[in-house]
C-alpha positions in Angstrom: -8.2 77.6 12.7 -7.1 80.0 9.9 -6.0 77.9 6.7 -5.2 79.1 3.2 -4.4 77.1 0.0 -1.8 78.4 -2.5 -2.2 76.5 -5.7 -1.9 77.8 -9.2 -4.3 75.3 -10.9 -7.8 76.5 -9.7 -9.5 73.0 -10.2 -6.9 71.4 -8.0 -7.3 74.1 -5.3 -11.1 73.7 -5.2 -10.7 69.7 -5.1 -8.2 70.2 -2.1 -10.7 72.6 -0.4 -13.4 70.1 -0.6 -11.2 67.4 0.9 -10.1 69.6 3.7 -13.6 70.8 4.4 -14.6 67.1 4.7 -12.2 66.9 7.7 -14.4 69.7 9.4 -12.0 72.5 8.6 -12.6 75.7 6.7 -10.4 77.3 4.1 -10.2 81.1 4.6 -8.4 82.0 1.3 -7.2 80.4 -2.0 -4.3 82.0 -3.8 -3.0 81.2 -7.2 0.3 83.0 -7.8 3.4 84.5 -6.1 2.2 88.1 -6.9 -1.2 87.5 -5.5 0.2 85.8 -2.3 2.6 88.5 -1.6 -0.1 91.1 -1.9 -2.4 89.1 0.3 0.2 88.3 3.2 1.0 92.1 3.2 -2.6 93.0 4.1 -3.8 90.1 6.0 -3.2 88.4 9.2 -0.9 85.3 8.5 -2.8 81.9 8.8 -2.1 79.0 11.2 -1.6 76.6 8.3 -0.7 76.9 4.6 -1.3 74.2 2.0 1.6 75.2 -0.5 2.2 74.1 -4.0 5.9 74.5 -5.1 5.6 75.5 -8.8 3.1 78.4 -9.4 2.3 80.2 -12.6 4.7 82.9 -12.0 7.5 81.3 -10.2 8.4 79.1 -7.1 6.3 79.6 -4.1 9.7 80.0 -2.1 9.9 83.5 -3.4 6.9 84.4 -1.1 8.9 83.3 1.9 12.0 85.1 0.7 10.2 88.4 0.7 7.8 87.9 3.7 8.6 86.4 7.2 5.9 83.9 7.4 5.6 81.8 10.7 2.7 79.8 9.4 3.0 75.8 9.3 3.1 74.5 5.9 2.1 71.2 4.2 3.4 71.0 0.8 1.2 69.7 -2.1 3.7 68.6 -4.8 4.2 66.3 -7.7 7.9 65.9 -6.9 8.9 62.4 -6.2 9.9 60.9 -2.8 13.6 61.2 -3.3 13.5 64.9 -4.1 11.4 65.3 -1.1 14.1 64.1 1.3 14.8 67.8 2.2 11.2 68.2 3.4 11.6 65.3 5.8 14.9 66.8 7.2 13.2 70.0 7.9 10.1 68.1 9.6 7.9 69.5 7.0 4.6 67.6 6.0 4.0 67.1 2.4 1.3 65.4 0.1 2.0 63.9 -3.2 -0.4 64.8 -6.0 -3.0 63.5 -6.7 -3.8 64.0 -3.0 -5.1 60.9 -1.1 -7.7 61.8 1.5 -6.2 59.4 4.0 -2.7 60.9 3.6 -4.5 64.4 4.0 -6.1 63.4 7.2 -2.8 62.2 8.6 -1.0 65.3 7.8 -3.7 67.4 9.3 -3.5 65.4 12.4 0.2 65.9 12.7 -0.3 69.6 12.4 -3.0 69.6 15.0 -0.6 67.6 17.4 2.3 70.0 16.8 0.1 73.0 17.3 -1.4 71.7 20.6 2.1 71.5 22.1 3.2 74.8 20.6 6.0 73.1 18.5 7.3 75.3 15.7 9.4 74.4 12.9 12.0 76.4 11.2 11.8 76.0 7.3 15.1 75.9 5.6 13.8 76.8 2.1 17.4 77.1 0.8 18.1 73.5 1.6 14.8 72.5 0.0 15.6 74.6 -3.3 19.1 72.9 -3.4 17.6 69.4 -3.0 15.2 70.1 -5.8 17.7 71.5 -8.2 20.2 68.7 -7.4 17.9 65.7 -6.5 19.4 62.6 -5.1 20.5 60.1 -7.9 18.3 57.2 -8.0 17.5 54.0 -10.1 14.1 53.5 -11.6 12.6 50.2 -12.8 13.8 48.9 -16.0 12.2 45.4 -16.0 9.5 43.5 -14.2 9.2 39.8 -13.3 5.8 38.3 -13.6 4.6 34.8 -12.6 2.9 32.8 -15.4 1.9 29.3 -14.1 5.1 27.7 -12.9 7.3 30.1 -14.9 8.7 33.6 -14.4 8.7 35.9 -17.3 10.9 39.2 -17.4 9.3 42.0 -19.2 11.4 45.0 -20.2 10.2 48.6 -19.6 10.6 49.0 -23.3 7.8 46.5 -23.9 5.2 48.4 -21.8 2.3 50.2 -23.5 0.6 51.1 -20.4 0.0 50.0 -16.7 -3.6 49.8 -15.6 -5.6 48.7 -12.4 -8.7 46.4 -12.6 -10.5 44.7 -9.9 -8.0 45.8 -7.3 -5.1 44.4 -9.4 -2.2 46.3 -11.0 -1.5 45.1 -14.7 1.1 45.6 -17.5 -0.2 45.7 -21.0 2.6 45.3 -23.6 2.8 46.4 -27.1 2.2 42.9 -28.3 -1.4 43.1 -26.7 -0.8 40.9 -23.6 -1.7 41.6 -20.0 0.4 40.6 -17.0 -0.6 40.9 -13.3 1.9 42.6 -11.1 2.4 42.1 -7.3 2.4 45.8 -6.6 -0.1 48.7 -6.2 -0.4 51.5 -8.5 0.9 54.1 -5.9 4.0 51.9 -5.4 4.4 51.4 -9.1 4.2 55.1 -9.6 7.1 55.8 -7.5 9.4 53.2 -9.1 9.0 54.5 -12.6 10.9 57.3 -14.2 8.6 60.5 -14.2 10.4 61.7 -17.5 9.1 58.7 -19.4 5.8 57.8 -17.5 2.7 59.8 -16.3 -0.2 58.8 -14.2 -3.1 60.4 -16.0 -5.7 59.2 -13.4 -6.2 56.6 -10.7 -6.5 53.7 -13.2 -3.7 54.4 -15.8 0.1 55.2 -16.0 1.2 55.8 -19.5 4.7 55.9 -21.2 5.3 58.7 -23.7 6.1 56.1 -26.4 2.7 54.4 -25.9 0.7 57.3 -26.9 -0.7 57.1 -30.4 -3.0 60.0 -30.4 -4.4 62.7 -28.1 -8.0 64.0 -28.5 -9.9 66.8 -26.9 -12.5 65.3 -24.5 -15.4 66.6 -22.7 -15.1 68.7 -19.4 -11.7 70.0 -20.4 -10.3 66.5 -20.4 -8.0 64.6 -22.9 -8.6 61.3 -24.5 -5.7 59.0 -25.1 -5.5 56.5 -27.9 -2.8 53.7 -27.5 -1.5 51.4 -30.1 -2.9 48.1 -29.0 -4.9 48.7 -25.7 -8.6 49.2 -26.9 -11.0 51.0 -24.4 -12.9 54.2 -24.3 -11.7 54.9 -20.8 -8.1 56.2 -21.2 -8.9 59.7 -20.2 -6.6 62.3 -18.6 -8.2 63.6 -15.3 -9.2 67.3 -15.6 -7.0 68.3 -12.7 -4.0 66.6 -14.3 -4.4 68.1 -17.8 -2.0 71.0 -17.3 0.7 68.9 -15.9 0.2 66.2 -18.6 0.6 69.0 -21.3 3.7 70.0 -19.6 5.0 66.5 -19.5 4.6 65.8 -23.1 6.3 69.1 -24.0 
C-alpha cells in the first residue's frame, strides 16, 4: 500500500508516521508544503492514501488538488473543530482531530481498507469544504459548568476558570480563587465544548484559557513552560508538537 503524509510541522509528521507504522503500514513519503507536494505529484505515481493537513506553511492543501487531478483516498489531519468538519462528513471523507488518537487512527485506516477492498471511490468536493471552513456553522460554546459539592450544586462561570486539568482519570476545573472541582466529562469532550479562540489544549493533561496565562518561559526540547496565577506545578508544559499552534493561538 502506497501512503504519504502531507504535514508542514515535521515533528507532527514524524509522530504520525510512527503511529501509522505501528499499524503495520509504511509511509513512502512525507511532504511539508503546497509547492513541495505539487513537485512531487508531478513526478511520482499517486499514492493509495494521503494523510493531509489543511493548513500548510505556504497555503491551504486544497491548492494541490486544484492544480493536479489526484484520485487518492484522503484522511484529513486537522485541528478544526467538529462543527467545521461537517463538510467532510457530507463528502464521506475520513478525518482525524489533532492531537491524533491512536484508536481513532486505527479506525480511520480500517475504513479506508474496507473501502479499497470493495473498490469504492469518493469524489471530494473541496469547494464545499472550503466554504464550510470559511463560513462554519454557528455554534454555542460552554459558558458555565455545574458541579456537585456534597448535597449541593455549584455553578461556575467560564470566566472563573484558570485551567482545566486531568488527574487520576478525572477532569477538574481549577478556578482563579485556587479551588478544584471535579467534572463529569472527559478532557476530549470538554475540548469540543470550549471556544477555541479562548481555550487551548497544550497537552493531554491541560486546557488553558488565554486569560489564565501569567508567564510563558522557554523550556527544554523546544517546548514552552506556562506559569499560571494560582495553580502551582512544574508540569504545565506545551507539548513540542503543539508549540507552533500555541504560538499562533496566542497571537
